[in-house]
C-alpha positions as CSV (number, residue, x, y, z in Angstrom):
1,M,47.8,61.6,-159.2
2,I,50.0,58.5,-159.3
3,G,52.9,60.6,-160.7
4,L,52.6,63.1,-157.8
5,L,52.7,60.3,-155.3
6,C,55.9,58.8,-156.9
7,A,57.6,62.2,-156.9
8,I,56.8,62.7,-153.2
9,A,58.1,59.2,-152.3
10,T,61.3,59.8,-154.2
11,V,62.0,63.1,-152.5
12,A,61.3,61.5,-149.1
13,V,63.7,58.6,-149.7
14,T,66.4,60.9,-151.1
15,G,66.1,63.1,-148.1
16,I,66.5,60.2,-145.7
17,E,69.6,58.8,-147.4
18,A,71.4,62.1,-148.1
19,A,74.9,62.5,-146.5
20,S,76.4,65.9,-145.7
21,L,80.0,67.1,-145.8
22,T,79.9,67.0,-142.0
23,D,79.2,63.3,-142.1
24,S,82.1,62.7,-144.5
25,K,84.5,64.6,-142.3
26,A,83.4,62.8,-139.2
27,L,83.7,59.4,-141.0
28,F,87.2,60.3,-142.3
29,N,88.4,61.3,-138.9
30,N,87.0,58.2,-137.2
31,L,88.6,55.9,-139.8
32,T,92.1,57.5,-139.8
33,S,92.3,58.0,-136.1
34,G,94.7,55.5,-134.8
35,Y,95.0,53.8,-138.2
36,N,98.4,51.9,-138.7
37,K,99.5,52.0,-142.3
38,E,102.4,49.5,-141.7
39,M,100.3,46.5,-140.7
40,R,98.3,44.3,-143.0
41,P,94.6,45.1,-142.5
42,I,93.6,41.6,-141.5
43,H,92.5,40.2,-138.1
44,D,94.6,37.0,-138.3
45,Q,98.1,38.3,-138.9
46,D,99.3,34.7,-139.6
47,G,96.6,34.3,-142.3
48,V,96.8,34.9,-146.0
49,F,95.8,38.4,-147.2
50,K,94.1,38.2,-150.6
51,L,94.5,40.8,-153.4
52,K,92.3,40.9,-156.5
53,L,93.8,42.5,-159.6
54,D,92.7,43.6,-163.1
55,M,94.4,45.7,-165.7
56,Y,93.2,48.4,-168.2
57,L,95.3,48.8,-171.3
58,L,95.0,52.4,-172.6
59,S,97.5,52.5,-175.4
60,I,100.8,51.0,-176.8
61,K,103.3,53.8,-177.1
62,D,106.3,52.0,-178.6
63,F,108.0,48.7,-179.0
64,D,111.8,48.9,-179.4
65,E,113.0,45.7,-181.2
66,V,116.7,46.6,-180.6
67,S,116.4,46.9,-176.8
68,G,113.4,44.6,-176.5
69,T,111.3,47.1,-174.6
70,L,107.5,47.6,-174.7
71,N,106.2,50.9,-173.5
72,V,102.5,50.9,-172.6
73,L,100.1,53.2,-170.9
74,G,97.8,51.3,-168.5
75,A,96.2,51.2,-165.1
76,F,95.6,48.5,-162.6
77,M,92.5,48.0,-160.5
78,V,93.5,46.4,-157.1
79,M,90.9,45.3,-154.6
80,W,91.1,44.1,-151.0
81,K,89.2,44.1,-147.7
82,D,90.5,46.3,-145.0
83,V,89.0,45.3,-141.6
84,S,90.0,48.7,-140.1
85,L,87.8,50.6,-142.6
86,V,84.3,49.3,-141.8
87,W,81.4,51.5,-140.7
88,D,77.7,51.6,-140.3
89,P,76.2,53.9,-143.0
90,S,73.2,54.7,-140.9
91,L,75.5,56.6,-138.4
92,Y,76.8,58.9,-141.2
93,G,73.8,59.9,-143.0
94,G,73.6,56.8,-145.2
95,L,77.2,57.3,-146.6
96,N,78.1,54.1,-148.3
97,Q,81.5,55.0,-149.8
98,L,84.3,57.4,-149.2
99,Y,87.2,58.7,-151.4
100,V,90.4,59.5,-149.7
101,G,94.1,60.0,-150.7
102,Q,96.1,56.8,-151.0
103,N,98.6,58.1,-148.4
104,H,96.1,57.7,-145.6
105,I,95.7,53.9,-145.7
106,W,97.7,50.8,-146.1
107,L,98.7,50.0,-149.7
108,P,100.3,46.9,-151.1
109,K,103.7,47.5,-152.7
110,L,103.5,45.8,-156.1
111,Y,106.6,45.4,-158.2
112,N,106.9,44.7,-161.9
113,L,109.3,41.8,-162.3
114,K,109.6,42.7,-166.1
115,A,110.5,46.3,-165.6
116,S,113.2,47.4,-168.0
117,N,114.4,50.6,-166.4
118,Q,114.2,50.3,-162.6
119,F,112.8,47.9,-160.0
120,S,110.5,50.0,-157.9
121,A,106.9,49.8,-156.5
122,I,104.0,51.0,-158.5
123,L,102.8,54.2,-156.8
124,D,101.0,57.3,-157.8
125,P,101.1,60.0,-155.1
126,D,98.1,61.8,-156.5
127,M,95.8,58.8,-156.8
128,T,92.7,58.4,-154.6
129,V,91.2,55.2,-153.3
130,K,87.6,54.2,-153.0
131,I,86.5,52.7,-149.7
132,G,83.2,50.9,-149.2
133,Y,81.3,50.7,-145.9
134,D,82.1,47.0,-145.7
135,G,85.9,47.7,-145.9
136,T,86.3,47.0,-149.6
137,V,89.1,49.2,-151.0
138,V,89.6,49.9,-154.7
139,W,93.0,51.3,-155.8
140,S,93.8,52.1,-159.4
141,P,97.4,53.1,-159.9
142,G,98.4,53.9,-163.5
143,G,101.0,55.4,-165.8
144,F,103.6,54.4,-168.4
145,F,105.2,51.0,-167.9
146,D,108.4,49.9,-169.6
147,V,108.3,46.1,-170.0
148,K,111.4,44.0,-170.9
149,C,110.6,41.5,-173.7
150,S,112.4,38.9,-175.7
151,P,111.8,40.0,-179.3
152,D,111.4,37.4,-182.0
153,V,112.0,39.0,-185.4
154,S,112.4,35.8,-187.3
155,Y,109.5,36.8,-189.7
156,F,110.1,40.5,-189.8
157,P,108.2,42.5,-191.0
158,F,105.3,40.0,-190.4
159,D,106.4,39.3,-186.8
160,T,104.3,38.9,-183.7
161,Q,105.5,39.8,-180.2
162,T,104.3,38.8,-176.7
163,C,105.3,40.8,-173.7
164,S,104.2,40.3,-170.0
165,I,103.7,42.5,-167.0
166,Q,104.4,40.4,-163.9
167,L,103.3,42.0,-160.6
168,T,104.2,40.6,-157.2
169,A,104.1,41.9,-153.6
170,W,107.9,41.7,-153.3
171,G,108.9,40.9,-149.7
172,Y,105.6,39.0,-148.9
173,T,105.6,35.3,-149.7
174,H,102.5,33.6,-151.2
175,T,101.5,32.4,-147.7
176,V,101.3,36.1,-146.6
177,I,99.8,37.9,-149.6
178,D,98.0,36.0,-152.4
179,L,97.3,37.7,-155.7
180,K,94.4,36.7,-158.0
181,T,93.2,38.1,-161.3
182,Q,89.4,38.5,-161.6
183,K,89.2,38.4,-165.4
184,S,91.0,36.2,-167.9
185,E,91.7,39.1,-170.2
186,I,92.9,42.7,-170.0
187,Y,90.3,45.4,-170.2
188,I,90.6,47.2,-173.5
189,N,87.5,49.5,-173.2
190,F,89.6,52.6,-173.4
191,Y,92.3,51.3,-175.7
192,E,93.7,53.6,-178.4
193,T,95.1,52.0,-181.5
194,N,98.7,52.2,-182.5
195,G,99.9,53.0,-186.1
196,E,102.7,50.5,-186.1
197,W,101.4,47.6,-184.0
198,A,98.0,45.9,-183.8
199,L,96.7,44.4,-180.6
200,D,96.0,40.7,-181.2
201,K,95.0,39.3,-177.9
202,T,95.5,39.6,-174.1
203,S,95.4,37.2,-171.2
204,T,95.9,37.1,-167.5
205,G,96.9,34.5,-164.9
206,T,98.4,34.0,-161.5
207,Y,101.0,31.5,-160.4
208,V,103.7,31.1,-157.7
209,L,107.1,32.2,-158.8
210,G,109.6,31.0,-156.3
211,V,108.0,31.9,-153.0
212,Y,106.0,34.9,-154.4
213,S,102.5,35.0,-155.7
214,T,102.6,36.6,-159.1
215,A,99.9,38.1,-161.4
216,T,100.8,38.1,-165.1
217,F,99.2,40.2,-167.8
218,N,100.2,39.1,-171.3
219,I,100.0,41.4,-174.3
220,T,100.3,40.0,-177.8
221,I,100.9,42.4,-180.7
222,S,101.6,42.0,-184.4
223,R,103.4,44.5,-186.6
224,L,101.5,46.4,-189.3
225,P,103.7,45.5,-192.3
226,A,102.6,48.1,-194.9
227,F,105.4,50.6,-194.1
228,H,108.2,48.1,-194.3
229,V,106.7,46.3,-197.4
230,V,106.5,49.6,-199.4
231,N,109.9,51.0,-198.2
232,T,112.0,47.9,-197.8
233,L,110.6,44.8,-199.6
234,M,109.4,46.5,-202.7
235,P,112.7,48.2,-203.5
236,I,114.5,45.0,-202.9
237,Y,112.2,43.1,-205.3
238,L,112.6,45.8,-207.9
239,L,116.4,45.7,-207.7
240,L,116.2,41.9,-207.8
241,L,114.2,42.1,-211.1
242,M,116.5,44.7,-212.5
243,N,119.7,42.8,-211.8
244,P,119.6,40.3,-214.7
245,L,119.0,43.1,-217.1
246,V,122.7,43.7,-217.2
247,F,123.0,41.0,-219.7
248,V,120.6,42.9,-222.1
249,L,123.0,45.9,-222.2
250,P,125.3,45.9,-225.3
251,C,128.9,45.0,-224.5
252,D,130.1,48.0,-226.3
253,S,128.1,50.4,-224.2
254,G,130.6,50.4,-221.4
255,E,127.8,50.5,-218.8
256,R,127.5,46.8,-217.9
257,V,130.1,46.7,-215.1
258,G,128.9,50.0,-213.6
259,F,125.3,48.8,-213.6
260,S,126.0,45.4,-211.9
261,L,128.2,47.0,-209.3
262,T,125.7,49.7,-208.5
263,V,123.0,47.1,-207.8
264,F,125.4,45.1,-205.7
265,L,126.3,48.1,-203.5
266,T,122.6,49.0,-203.2
267,F,121.8,45.6,-201.6
268,T,124.6,46.2,-199.0
269,V,122.9,49.5,-198.1
270,F,119.6,47.7,-197.6
271,I,121.3,45.2,-195.3
272,T,122.6,48.1,-193.2
273,I,119.1,49.7,-193.0
274,I,117.4,46.4,-191.9
275,N,120.1,45.6,-189.3
276,S,119.6,49.0,-187.7
277,V,116.0,48.2,-186.7
278,L,116.7,44.6,-185.6
279,P,118.2,43.3,-182.4
280,A,121.9,42.2,-182.5
281,N,121.4,38.6,-181.4
282,S,121.7,35.3,-183.0
283,D,118.8,33.6,-181.3
284,S,116.1,34.9,-183.6
285,M,117.7,36.4,-186.7
286,S,115.3,37.7,-189.2
287,K,114.8,35.5,-192.3
288,L,114.8,38.7,-194.2
289,S,118.5,39.1,-193.4
290,Y,119.2,35.7,-194.9
291,F,117.1,36.6,-197.9
292,I,119.0,39.8,-198.6
293,F,122.4,38.1,-198.0
294,I,121.5,35.4,-200.6
295,V,120.3,38.2,-203.0
296,L,123.6,39.9,-202.4
297,V,125.5,36.7,-203.3
298,V,123.4,36.3,-206.5
299,S,124.2,39.9,-207.4
300,G,127.9,39.3,-206.8
301,V,127.7,36.2,-209.1
302,I,126.0,38.2,-211.8
303,A,128.6,40.9,-211.6
304,T,131.4,38.3,-211.8
305,I,129.8,36.6,-214.8
306,N,129.3,40.0,-216.4
307,I,133.0,40.8,-216.1
308,L,134.0,37.4,-217.6
309,Q,131.5,38.0,-220.4
310,L,133.2,41.2,-221.3
311,R,136.6,39.6,-221.3
312,M,135.3,36.9,-223.6
313,Y,133.7,39.5,-225.9
314,H,136.9,41.4,-226.4
315,K,139.0,38.3,-227.2
316,D,141.0,38.2,-230.4
317,E,138.9,36.9,-233.2
318,D,141.9,35.0,-234.6
319,R,141.6,32.7,-231.7
320,P,139.1,30.0,-232.6
321,V,136.3,28.9,-230.3
322,P,136.9,25.4,-228.9
323,G,134.8,22.7,-230.6
324,W,133.1,21.6,-227.4
325,L,132.1,25.2,-226.6
326,A,130.8,25.8,-230.1
327,K,128.6,22.6,-229.8
328,L,127.3,23.7,-226.4
329,M,126.4,27.1,-227.8
330,R,124.5,25.6,-230.7
331,V,122.6,23.6,-228.1
332,F,121.7,26.7,-226.2
333,D,120.9,28.7,-229.4
334,C,118.1,26.6,-231.0
335,Q,118.0,29.0,-234.0
336,F,121.7,29.1,-234.7
337,R,121.5,26.2,-237.2
338,I,118.9,27.2,-239.8
339,R,117.5,25.6,-242.9
340,R,117.3,27.7,-246.0
341,R,114.9,26.8,-248.9
342,V,116.5,27.2,-252.4
343,V,114.2,27.5,-255.4
344,V,115.7,27.0,-258.9
345,V,113.7,27.5,-262.2
346,Q,115.0,25.4,-265.2
347,P,114.5,26.0,-268.9
348,V,112.5,23.6,-271.1
349,H,114.4,20.9,-273.3
350,A,112.4,18.8,-275.7
351,N,114.5,15.8,-276.7
352,K,116.8,15.0,-273.9
353,P,116.6,14.8,-270.2
354,C,117.7,17.9,-268.3
355,V,119.8,17.0,-265.4
356,E,120.5,20.0,-263.2
357,E,123.0,19.8,-260.5
358,S,121.5,21.3,-257.4
359,L,123.0,21.9,-254.0
360,G,121.7,18.7,-252.6
361,K,120.8,16.2,-255.4
362,K,120.1,15.8,-259.3
363,E,116.5,15.8,-260.5
364,R,114.7,15.8,-264.0
365,L,112.5,18.9,-264.5
366,G,109.6,19.4,-266.8
367,P,108.9,22.5,-268.9
368,T,107.3,24.4,-266.1
369,E,108.8,22.5,-263.1
370,V,110.5,24.3,-260.2
371,E,113.2,22.6,-258.2
372,A,113.1,23.3,-254.4
373,T,115.9,22.0,-252.3
374,N,116.8,22.4,-248.6
375,E,120.2,23.7,-247.9
376,M,121.8,23.3,-244.4
377,K,123.9,26.3,-243.6
378,T,126.3,26.5,-240.6
379,T,127.5,29.9,-239.5
380,E,131.0,30.1,-238.1
381,M,131.1,30.4,-234.3
382,T,132.9,33.5,-233.0
383,W,133.5,34.8,-229.5
384,K,130.9,37.6,-230.0
385,N,128.4,34.9,-230.9
386,V,129.3,33.0,-227.8
387,V,128.7,36.1,-225.6
388,R,125.4,36.8,-227.3
389,I,124.1,33.3,-226.7
390,L,125.3,33.3,-223.1
391,D,123.7,36.7,-222.4
392,T,120.3,35.3,-223.5
393,F,120.9,32.1,-221.4
394,Y,122.0,34.0,-218.3
395,T,119.0,36.4,-218.6
396,C,116.5,33.6,-218.6
397,L,118.3,31.6,-216.0
398,F,118.6,34.4,-213.4
399,Y,115.1,35.6,-214.0
400,I,113.8,32.1,-213.2
401,I,116.0,32.0,-210.1
402,V,115.0,35.5,-208.7
403,I,111.3,35.0,-209.4
404,V,111.1,31.6,-207.7
405,F,113.4,32.6,-204.9
406,G,111.5,35.9,-204.3
407,L,108.1,34.3,-204.2
408,T,109.2,31.5,-201.9
409,S,110.9,33.8,-199.5
410,T,107.8,36.1,-199.4
411,A,105.6,33.1,-198.7
412,V,107.9,31.9,-195.9
413,L,107.9,35.4,-194.2
414,Y,104.1,35.9,-194.5
415,F,102.8,32.4,-193.8
416,G,105.6,31.3,-191.5
417,Q,104.5,33.5,-188.6
418,S,100.9,32.2,-188.7
419,R,102.1,28.7,-187.9
420,V,104.2,29.7,-184.9
């Protein structure tokens, strides 16, 4: 019984508040009749007209580091009060809101000060506006927006970029039209993720720029580095570790010079590839460019040392190695001077002492005694020995350099951006 009474009451209320198509047509004709789209919809034409703005970010299409352009798909929600669009709902069948084409009413002309292609008002001829009975108008223009940014690629490929959309009612000073954002962040309810960039944070704000009231929508994005790490950094580190292996190749193989020059030229190719995706400016050069340049210098030094090593290897053996160089090589080669243990077995003599002249000293031996002496043997230093010792030294030296330098550079790139 109670359910039946509730149902009857609901039907009765619905029937009272229902608005017909005739009511909507009559309301539309009454609102647009004599309406002037050129005048600000405010009683006091000397007063400040207030606009409330919010933004919906739908997706990030692309960020071009070279041109410094961010392309996003978004929509703005603009609200204001139009005193010419007020009605009594009871006169139109309880109609509280009306949707009309945007060309029938006054619209604010908002310009993006950070537009990269052209300076024009944000308009969508197919967009409708929502009008409330109290004169509240909600307009939601949207589309693709190209925003000019100042790219900072210092820590590429672990860089973070911040771009701003700045809207202003160009031609109206802040004493005529005042812009205010309702929320401190951009709406991301409908945001679709990007495969190259991650959305870190957003913020909004308003301020007076010159004489114009400006609403700012900031978008901070960070690069997803996996692609560049696998396709750029890893090959560079691999070549960097392969470079000192040139000193392991035999000098007689004839491949040492070709190997070192091939690695050197490969680094120049990587510099070209990286420069093609970075902006050509000196304000924020990528530290990766400095890293590859230093690696290129190290590779050039290795190639030069390798050529000098080959020249030394093929020197005439009749030319002696200088004494200072021989001493230095013996310092580098800890095993070059070796001790050899010499064991001599002597026969038994009954009546007289047996004195046996050994390599180091004389000593009396018993019937079953064995003489053990240490002999110091020094091998003659040759140019081939010099090259062999230097190859080992350079291999260890350059591996220490490239490992320490590689780890330090990676840490600077990865952790440096987090401190900015």
